[in-house]
N, C-alpha and C positions, 0 to 999 in steps of 0.2 A: 450546423453539421448535426447532421440527424443518425442516429442508431438503427433506424426501424429496422427486426427481423434479427438483433445481433441478442445473442445470450453473453452479459456479463457476469462474472464471479470476484464476488469481494471483500476479500480476507480481512476480519474486524470488523466488519459490517456494521457491528452496535455500539461500535466507537463513537465519537467525534467526529475526526477525518473522512472514517468508515462510511458513516450515517448520510455524510453531507455526497461522499463522493457516488453513492450509495440515491442518492435525489435527483443529482444530476442527472447520472448515468438512465435515471428510465425520466425525465423530463426529455430528454431526447430520443426516447424512445425503444429503449432493450431491455427488456426486460432481464433481471438482474435477481443473484445468488446471494443473497446473505448472508455469510458462513461467517459468525464466532460463535467462540467459545458459553457463550451466551444462551442457551436455545433459545427463551422466552423474548430477550431486546433480540436475535435477528428475527423473530418470527411476526415482533411486532413494527421493527422498521419496516419489512417485508411487504405487511398489510398496507402500510403506509404508502408505499411508492404511487406510482403514476402511471406505471404500467402491472401488468399478472407477474408476480415474483413469490419465490418461496425467501425459508430460512428456516440456517440450516446449522446444526450444530457441529462443531467438530475441534479434535486438537491438536494446535496444527504446530504438534510437536510430534506427531504418532503418524508415518507414512502411511496405514492403515487405515485410519481413520482419515487422513488429505486424500487417499487414493477413492476411498470410498465415497468421500463428499464430492468429487471432478465425477463421476459413472454416474452417482447417483444425479446431480446433475442433467449431465446429456440427456440417460434418461430421459425425463420426465418433462425438461427443457427443450430436447429430440437437437440442442450442441454448443460447444463452446470456444468461441470469437474471442473471447478477452477477459484478460485477470490481469484485476488488481490486488498487491499483496497490501493493506494495509494497518495490518495487529504488529504490530509491537507494543514495547514499555522500554522504562529505564529501570534500572534501581544500580542506583549512585551513591561511592564510596571511594576512597582515597586510597590508591594500588593497595596501598601497608595493609588497610581493613579491607579490602574486597576478598571473600571468602570463594571459594571453587563456587559453589551453588548459584552465587552471585553472577557469575560469568556466564558458567554453564544455561545459569538460565533464558537468560537475555540474548544468548548465542543458540539457544533452540531458538525461538521466535523468533527471534528478527531476523536472523540468517537463515537455519535448517529449515524456514517459514519457507519462505522463499522459494529455496531452490524445488524443495518436495511439491511446494506448486506447480511449478512450474515444469518438473519433472510428471508433473499427473495430467497434464494438460495439452502436454507438445505434442502427443499420437493424434486427441482429434484435433487439434489447431494444421496440421502436418495431414490428415485425412482430407480435410473440409476443406482446403488449399490456400490456407493462409488464419491470422489474430494475431489481437495485440495482446503483448505484453508490459504491462507495466508497473514496477517495482518501486515505494515510497522511501525509499532510504533515506537522508537527515542531512540539513548542516551538522551536525554535529561531526560526520565523515570527515572535517578537518580537523577532528581532536578538538576534544574538552578536557577541561579537569573533574576529576572524580564521574567519568565516563567513559574508562577505556574501554569496561567493555561493550556499550552501545556503541562508541565511538566506532570500535574496529567492527565490529554484527556490522554499522552500515557502510563503511569503508568495504565488506564482503560485498556488497552488497550489493555495490556499485561495480566489483570486477564479476558479481556474478552476472550482470547485467551485459554486459562491457562481451563478454565471454558468446553468452545467452545471441545475442544483436551475430554475432558473425560466424557463429554455428547454424542460425533458426533463419537468414533472411534469404536464402537459396530457396525454403518453404512458404516467404511472404511470409513470415509471421516476423513481426520487429516486437524490437525488445528495449526501452528506456527511463527511465528512473527521472521523480524528484524528488526535490533536494527540501524541504518545508526551514525557515527559520519556525521563528521560536509566533507557534498558532495555537489560539487563545481556544481550547478546547477543557469539558470537565476534567482530564485528568493532568493537564497541566496546568487550571488552574487549583488542583487540590495541592501545588507547594507548596511549602506555608511560606517562602519566601518570593514567590511568583509576580507579587507586585513591582517588587525592588527589580526582579529578573526584567520584567517585562519593559520597567521605566527603561532599562537601560536596551534591553533592546530596541526601543523606539526611536534611541537616541541615535542608535549607532546603521541605522538603519537609510538610508538614501529616502525611502516615503512617509519614516516619521510615525510609523505604528506598526505594532506588531498585526501578525496575521489573523485570518477567515476564516475556517476550516472549505466554504465556498470559496476563496483561492486558491487550494491546492486542488480540488474539485474543477474547477474550470482547466486548469494545465490537464488536468489528466483526462479531462473532457477529450480534451484538442489533442493527445497524444495516443488518444484509442478509436479516435476521428480516421476517416479514410484521408482527411484532406493532411494527416501525419504518414503519409504511406512509404512518402519516402525521406523517412527522417528512423534511426535506428539507432542503439548505443549510447548517448546525447540523457545528458545530466543537466534536467531544465530547475533553476533555483528560483525556489517561492519562498524569497527571504525580506525581499525590499529592497533589494540592494544589499545586504547585508554580507561578508563577507572576513572569511580570516579569524 
């Protein structure tokens, strides 16, 4: 699968999943705009890639910041062919203990961010005659105790993706989602109960291990490739066969 001549925007590009995705897309030939709230890390990741790429700071809860980022990427790299929204985080609490700020913070990044990024890139893709959008959802869209906010956001991402697929197909723009299971990243490993969670996840999966960022990056690389041109509105579970 070659992405030569393509330009990709990856939000959350300095995080665990985002960095792996940036590296895979660059290895496949794409120029990558590494977009992250952490400017220094975004630039560091961009400089490490196999193609000439850029790092860009953006607050993904701000329409102005998102549109400025997309506009600058299009100006500097000439086009926008691919959007991958990998930015996200969880702020867990049981429903009786979950505050409004917990709800709003997670929904802002995990749901508004993908919506606003999609809105910003679509005009460029329509003008170019096509494009690829991949939203990183989560197996949590099926529902998890203590994750009402995160699960709702990821379920919303899947609804967003399916709506975009139906709306944009006539412009040769595909929209798909990946739904990872437990992936070993610095963020997930920081959870105080990670080892116990990982043991349970491995036991309940068909493949008997937790996922790695490269597993998700490989799935994304397929979805943004020309080989996936007739695939849209789908959710690809990267969960080792762990459902429900």
